[in-house]
N, C-alpha and C positions, 0 to 999 in steps of 0.2 A: 741472622748469624753474625756474631762479632768477630772481627779479625783480632789478632794479637795487638796490632797497632792501635785499634780503637779501644781495646780493653786497657792498654797502657796509658792512653790519653785520659781515660776516665780516672784511673788510679792516680796519675800524676796531678791531675786537676784537683783532686780531693786532698792528697797528702803533701804535695809540694806547694800548691797555690791556694789551698784551703777553701775550695768550692764544694759545698755539700751537694749530695746527689740531687736533691730537689731543684737546686739552682741549675745544675747541669741539664736536667730534663727540660727546663724552661729555655735554656740556650739552644738545645737541639730542636725544640719546637719552633724557635725563631727561624731555623733553617728548613722547616717543613718536615722534620723527622719526629715522629711520635714515639717516644720511649717511656715506659713506666718506670718509676723510681725503683720498684721492686726488681725489675729486670736488671737495672744497673747494679743493684745490691748483690744479686746472684753472680753477675760477672765479676764484681770486685772480690767476693768470697772465693770464687774459682781461681782467680789470679793468685790470691794468697795461698791457696792449696798447692798450686804448682810451685810457688816460690818458697814454701816452708823449708825445704832442705837447704836452700841457699841462705836463708835467714839463720838456720841452725849453724851453718859454717861461719857466718858473720859473728854470732855470739861466741862461738868457740875461739875464734881469732882474738876477739876483744879480751876474753878472759885468760888467754895465754900470755898476755903482755905483763910486764913487771909493774906497770902503773895504770890504774883505772880510776876514772871519776865516776861517781854514782850520785843519783838524786831520784826523787819520786814526786809525783803530783797526782792530783785526783782525776779520775775519769768516770763520770756517772754512767750507770747502765740501767735500763728499764728493769723494774721489779714488779711485775703485774700483781702478784699476791699482796703486795703492800700498797698498791695504787700510787706509787711514787718511785723515784729513781733511788738506786742504792749507790753510795759513793764507793767506787773501787779505785784502784791505783794503776798508774803507768809508771814503772820504774825505768830509769835510763842508766846505761853504763856506756861510757865514752872514753876514747883515747885520742890524743893529739900530741904528737912529738914535734910539731912545727916550731913552737917557741924556742926550742933548743937544737933545731936541726937534727932531730933523732931519726931513726930508720923507719918507724912505724907510720903508715898512712893514717889520716884521720878517719874515725868511724864512730857510729853511735848505734846502740841496740836498745830497743824498748821491749819491756816485758809487761804484759797485762797480768794483774793479780787482783783477787778479791780482798787481799790483806795488805797492811802496811807494817806487819809485825817483824820482830827480829828473826823469827823462824823462817819467814819468807825470804828475808835477806840472806840468811844462811843457806837456804835451798838454792837460791840463784847463784851464789858465789862460792859454792862448795869446791869448785875446781880452781878457784883463783888463789894464788899465793903472791904477795907483793905489797905494794903501797896503794891503799885505797884513799882517795881524796874526796872528802865529803863535807857536809855541813855538820852541825852538832846534834843531829837526830839520834835519839837513844838507841835505835835498832842497830846502828853501825857499831856503837860502843859495846853493846851487848855481844855482838858477833865477835869483835876483837877479843873481848874478855873470855868468851867460851873457847876460842882458838888457843888462847894463852894457857888456860887451865887444862885443856885436853892434850897439850903438847903436840897438836896436829900441825898442819901446814901453817906457816907464819903469816900474820897479817898485821901490817903497820898502818895506823891511821894518820893522815895528814889533813888538818882542818882548814877551813876557809877564812882567810883574813877579811874578805869582803863582808862576811856575815858578822864578824866581830865589829867591824867598822860601822855597819848598819845599826848596831845597838846604840852607839854613841850619836849617830845622826838622829835617831829617834829621840834621844834625850835632848839634843839641841832644839829640835822642832817643838818638843813638849815644854821645856823649861828655859831654853836659851842659855844653858849652862856654859860659861867660859872654860871650865875645866874639861868638859867633853869636847869642846871645840879645839882645845889644845891637843888632845889625843888624836883627833881627826887630822890635824895639821901634821903631827908626827908620822902618822900612817901615810899621809900623802907623800912624804919623802921616800918611803919604801916603794911606793908605786912609781915615783919618778925614776928611781934606780932601775926598777923592773922594765920600764919603757926603754931605757938606754941599753940594757943588755939583751933585749928580746932578739932572738935570732942568732945569738952567739952560742958556742958549744957549751956542754954541760960543765966542763972543768973551769972554763973562763967565768961562767955564771956563778959557780960555787965560790971561786976565789974573790970575785968582786963583792958578792954578798957577805962573805966573812969580813972583808975589809971595810965595807961601807954600811951594809944593812944591819949586821949583828950589833954594832954599837947603838944604832937607833932603836932596835928592838929592846936592847938592855935598858936604855933610858925610859922607854915606854913602860916596861915592867916596874922600874923604880917609881915612876910617877903614879902608876896604878896603885901600888902598895901604900904610897904616901896618902893618896886621896882616900883610900879605903878606911884608913884609920881616923880620918878627919870628918867624915860625913855620916849621915844617918844610915843605918843598915837597911831601912825600908825605902830609901830613895831610888828613883829610876837609874840614877848614875851608878849607885852601888850594884844594882842588878847587872848593868852592862860590864862593870869592872869584874864582878864575880864570874860572869860567863867567860870573859877573856882569860882570866887567870886559871880557871878550871880547865880550859882547853889549850893552855900555853904550850905544852910540849908539841902538840900537833900543829899549832899555829906557827911555830918556829922550825918545823921540819925542813922547810925550804932552804934554811941557812946552811944545812950540811949536805945538800944534794941538789945539784944544778938541774936535775931532770924533774924536780917537783915544782909546781906552780905555787904562787902565793895564795891563790884562791881556787874555787871550783867553778869559775865562770864558764869554763869550756862546756861543762855539762849543763849549766843553767841556760846557756845560749841554745843548746839543743832542745831544751824544754819549751822555748818560745814557739817552735813549730807546732808542738802538741797543743799548746794553749790556744793558738789561732784556729787550728782545726776543730778543737773542742768547742770554742766559742761559737763557731758557725754551725757545727753539727749538733751541739748541745749534749748528746749522749750516744752510747751504743745500745743496740737492741738487746743483746744478751752476751754471755761470756764468750761465745764463739766470735761475735762481732768485735769484742775487745781484743781477742787474739789476732783477728784479721787486721785490726788497727795497728797492733804492735809490729806484725810482720811487714806490712807495706810501708809504714812510717819509717821503720828502721832502714830498709833498703833504699827508699827514695831519698831520705835525708843524708844517708852516707854517700850516695851518688853526688848530691849537691856539695857536700863537704870536700869531695875530691875534684871539684871544678867541672863536673860533667853536666850536660843537658840531661835532666832525669828522664825525659821522654825518649830521647834517642837511645839512652842506655837501656831503659826498661823494655822498650819495644824489641830491641835486638835480643836481649837476654831471654825474654819470655818466648820469643819465636824459637830460639835455640833449644830451650828446655822442652817446649811443647812438641816440637818436631822431632826431638830425639837426637839432634845434631850434637848436642853436648850431653855426655853420659853422666851418671850420678857421681862417678869417681873423678870427673873433670870439673866439678862445680866451682872449685877455687879459682879457675880461670875466668869466671864470670863476676867475681867480686869487683867492685868498681875500680879499684886501683890496678888490678891485673888486667881488666878489660881495657882500661885507658892505656896501659903500657903496650898492649897488643895492637891497639889502634895506631899508636905512635910508631911501632915497628913497621906496620903495613904502610903507613904514610911515607916513612923513610925509604 
């Protein structure tokens, strides 16, 4: 019989430190404890079942914020009928107000899905109104367009300057283009300014961006338009220029709002944990396994974002929920930032 502390240890080892279950069984065997990988899998699924209501509260909190970052990456699952894995998706929605000293704590929520379609994005973000910071993936643009046509809840897209920069970096690697290198150097000035103002309030960030960053972005646009008229329409550089100009409104959204970041690196960093766990575990067994992955990865990584020891937090939270000490209408008190604040009050 597993204690909540042991179950928490197994979950944190897998989703925080990326140890797949088969390796954990080998570690236990080294201590003389014989545990089947299937047994560990049952325990992990049971933990996710207990924590699902808390996960739902986490997602609701993220989607209630005025600014959300979103991204998606593949997560293969077994597909026995096809004798191979099916490529499914893990979507991530994240918030982080720390760059401008905002009120919201950092958090990330992952959602398992069979699809990467605009309809799936619309389903997930149906309750969200505000600024969605993303890469240039078509599904998000389709979502914003549908919202605009239906006159429903507003949705503004802010795009990622790092993705645009990456297009020019690829051109330099491919052709050594000095023109692309010039654009990269100009974008570097934007990032130098961002580094200087990180941690300042939203109003200060906006005023400095208007004073210093806006002229640089204006010069970048002028240079892109000049280059576009002088080079082949089929060149790699033209494709990079077209991508940047096509997304220009969203790429410059940060100039008018100090709460918007220049890129979506916040959510991309949250995807690194998924990538490491996926690399070591390779795939999930079925759709239920994908949902378990999403629930536990969301909670464990949000605890880490809030500076908590994920095992200490998860062991306590799981014990409170399983024992009934914390009722269903008190679940918000177990979200990592609220749990942390309670611990600080007790310590004081």
